[in-house]
C-alpha positions, 0 to 999 in steps of 0.5 A: 500500500502507498504511504504518505511520507511527508507533508510539505508546505511553504508560503510565497517568498521573493528570491533573487534570480539572474539579477531579478526578483521572483515571487515563488512558493516552490520552497516547501519544507516538511511539517510534523503532526496533522495538517488540514487540507482544504479545497484550495491548499494545505494549511500553511501553504501558498502559491506565488503564481496562481495563473500557473499553479494552485486553484481547486484543480491543483490544490495538492502537488504529489511527488514520489520517493522513487523519482527522488531516487532516480534523480539522485542518481541521474543528477549525482545529487545527495542533497535532495530532501522531501519538498525539494520538487515543490510538492505538498505530499512526498509519497512512497508508491503512486508512480506516474506510470501507474496512477491514472487521471480520475483515480481517487484516494483517501488519506487520513480523513481527506479524499482526493482525485487526480486531475492532471500532471504537473505543469513544469516551469522554470521555478522548479529549476531555480529550487534545484539549481538545475535549469534543465529540470522542467525539460527533464521532468517531461522527457524522463516521464516523471512529472508528478501530479496534482490532486483535487480535494473532494473531502476536506480533512486532516492528513499526517505523515506516515498514513496509508494512502487508500485507493477508493476508486479507479478513474475512467479510461485508465490513462496514466499521468505519464501517458497524459503528460506525454500526449500533450508535450511529446509527439505523436498526438494520436486523435484516438488517444486525445478523444480518450483523454477528453472522456475523463471528467476529472481531467482539469479544464486547462488540459481539456482545452489543450487536448481539444486544440490538438484534436482540432489541429489533427482533424484539420489535416494540419495542412496550413500550420504545424507545431503544437496547438495544445501548447501554443494555440496562437501559432500562425499558419506556415508563411507562404515563403521563407525569408524576404523576396522583392516586391514591386511598388505598383501604386501609391495613394496619399490617404491623409497628410500623414498616411500613405498606402503602397501597393506591392506586386510580385516582380513577375506579375504573378498573383501573390498568395492570399493573406487572411484579413488582419495579417501584416507584412514585414519589410526590410529596407535600406534607407539611404546609401551606406545605411544599415537595413531596418525591418518594420511590420505594417498591417495589410489594408487591401482586399484579401485575395487581390493581385497586390498587397496594400500596406498603409504607413503612418509617417512618424516623427523621427521614424527612419523607415516610415519617413523613407517610405513617405519621401523616397519610395516611388512607383516601380521601386523594389521593396523586400518583404517577408510573407504575410504573418499574424494570428490577428485574423477574422474568424468565421462565425455567425454572431455580431462583429465589432471592428474598433480602431484608432488612427492608423489602427484601422488598417487591419480592420479595413481588410476584415471589413472588406472581407465581410462586404465581399462575402455579403455577410449577414452578420451585424457589424459595428465599425467604431473608429477614433480620429482627430478630425475629418482631415486625418480620418483615414479610409473614411470614404472607403469604410463608408462604401463597404459598410453600405454593402452590409445589410446589418452595419452600424458606424460610430465615428469619434473625433477628438479635435473636430475642425470647423469644417467637420459636420456632426452627423455627417463626418462624425457621430460624437466629439471626444474619444471612444470611451468604455462608456460609449462601447458599453452603451451599444447593447452588444450580445455576449457572443460578440466577436470583437477585433481591436487595433490601436494604442495600448490605452485605447485597447484597455478602454474599449476592452473595458467597455466590451467586458461591461457589456458581458462580451466573452473575454476569449472573443476579444482579439487585440493588435497593438502597435509595436511590441506585444505584451510580455509574459514573465511569470513570477517576476516582480514587476520593475520599471519597463525600459524601451528596447535598446542595444545590449550593455557591454561590448558589441557582439561579433556574431550575426545580426539579430533583428527584433522587427516589432521593436525596431532594434538590431543587435549583434549576437554574442556567445555570452548569451545562452539563448536568443531569449537572454539577448532579447532580455538584455535589450529589454525587448518584451518577451514571453516565456515560462519553462525556459527549456523548450517544453511549454512553447510559451516563447515560440516566436515567428522566425521571419528570416534566417535559421536557428540551432537548438541547445538543448533540443526542445521536447518537440521541435517547432516548424522552421517558420518559428523559433523557441527562443528560450533554447535557440541561437542563430545558426552559424553566421546567418543573421535572423529576424524575429517577430519581437 
C-alpha cells in the first residue's frame, strides 16, 4: 500500500534570480503532526503564481520517493530532501506510470482525485539549481501530479494512502503528460483523454486544440496547438523576396498606402484579413537595413498587397517610405504573418480602431462586404478630425454593402469644417462608456487595433457589456505584451542595444521593436539577448517544453541547445533554447 511520507508546505517568498526578483512558493519544507487540507491548499501553504499553479484543480502537488531516487542518481545529487520538487505530499508508491487521471484516494480523513500532471516551469529549476529540470521532468516521464480535494480533512505523515476508486479510461499521468508535450498526438488517444471528467479544464482545452489541429489535416500550420494555440499558419515563403511598388495613394497628410506586386506579375498568395507584412529596407546609401511590420489594408485575395504607413516623427523607415519610395521601386518583404485574423462565425462583429489602427480592420471589413455577410457589424473608429480620418470614404462604401452595419465615428479635435452627423457621430474619444452603451450580445466577436490605452478602454467597455473575454482579439502597435511569470514587476525600459561590448556574431533583428543587435556567445539563448535589450518577451519553462516563447522566425535559421521536447516548424523559433545558426543573421517577430 502507498504511504504518505511527508507533508510539505511553504508560503510565497521573493528570491533573487539572474539579477531579478521572483515571487515563488516552490520552497516547501516538511511539517510534523496533522495538517488540514482544504479545497484550495494545505494549511500553511501558498502559491506565488496562481495563473500557473494552485486553484481547486491543483490544490495538492504529489511527488514520489522513487523519482527522488532516480534523480539522485541521474543528477549525482545527495542533497535532495522531501519538498525539494515543490510538492505538498512526498509519497512512497503512486508512480506516474501507474496512477491514472480520475483515480481517487483517501488519506487520513481527506479524499482526493487526480486531475492532471504537473505543469513544469522554470521555478522548479531555480529550487534545484538545475535549469534543465522542467525539460527533464517531461522527457524522463516523471512529472508528478496534482490532486483535487473532494473531502476536506486532516492528513499526517506516515498514513496509508487508500485507493477508493479507479478513474475512467485508465490513462496514466505519464501517458497524459506525454500526449500533450511529446509527439505523436494520436486523435484516438486525445478523444480518450477528453472522456475523463476529472481531467482539469486547462488540459481539456489543450487536448481539444490538438484534436482540432489533427482533424484539420494540419495542412496550413504545424507545431503544437495544445501548447501554443496562437501559432500562425506556415508563411507562404521563407525569408524576404522583392516586391514591386505598383501604386501609391496619399490617404491623409500623414498616411500613405503602397501597393506591392510580385516582380513577375504573378498573383501573390492570399493573406487572411488582419495579417501584416514585414519589410526590410535600406534607407539611404551606406545605411544599415531596418525591418518594420505594417498591417495589410487591401482586399484579401487581390493581385497586390496594400500596406498603409503612418509617417512618424523621427521614424527612419516610415519617413523613407513617405519621401523616397516611388512607383516601380523594389521593396523586400517577408510573407504575410499574424494570428490577428477574422474568424468565421455567425454572431455580431465589432471592428474598433484608432488612427492608423484601422488598417487591419479595413481588410476584415472588406472581407465581410465581399462575402455579403449577414452578420451585424459595428465599425467604431477614433480620429482627430475629418482631415486625418483615414479610409473614411472607403469604410463608408463597404459598410453600405452590409445589410446589418452600424458606424460610430469619434473625433477628438473636430475642425470647423467637420459636420456632426455627417463626418462624425460624437466629439471626444471612444470611451468604455460609449462601447458599453451599444447593447452588444455576449457572443460578440470583437477585433481591436490601436494604442495600448485605447485597447484597455474599449476592452473595458466590451467586458461591461458581458462580451466573452476569449472573443476579444487585440493588435497593438509595436511590441506585444510580455509574459514573465513570477517576476516582480520593475520599471519597463524601451528596447535598446545590449550593455557591454558589441557582439561579433550575426545580426539579430527584433522587427516589432525596431532594434538590431549583434549576437554574442555570452548569451545562452536568443531569449537572454532579447532580455538584455529589454525587448518584451514571453516565456515560462525556459527549456523548450511549454512553447510559451515560440516566436515567428521571419528570416534566417536557428540551432537548438538543448533540443526542445518537440521541435517547432522552421517558420518559428523557441527562443528560450535557440541561437542563430552559424553566421546567418535572423529576424524575429519581437
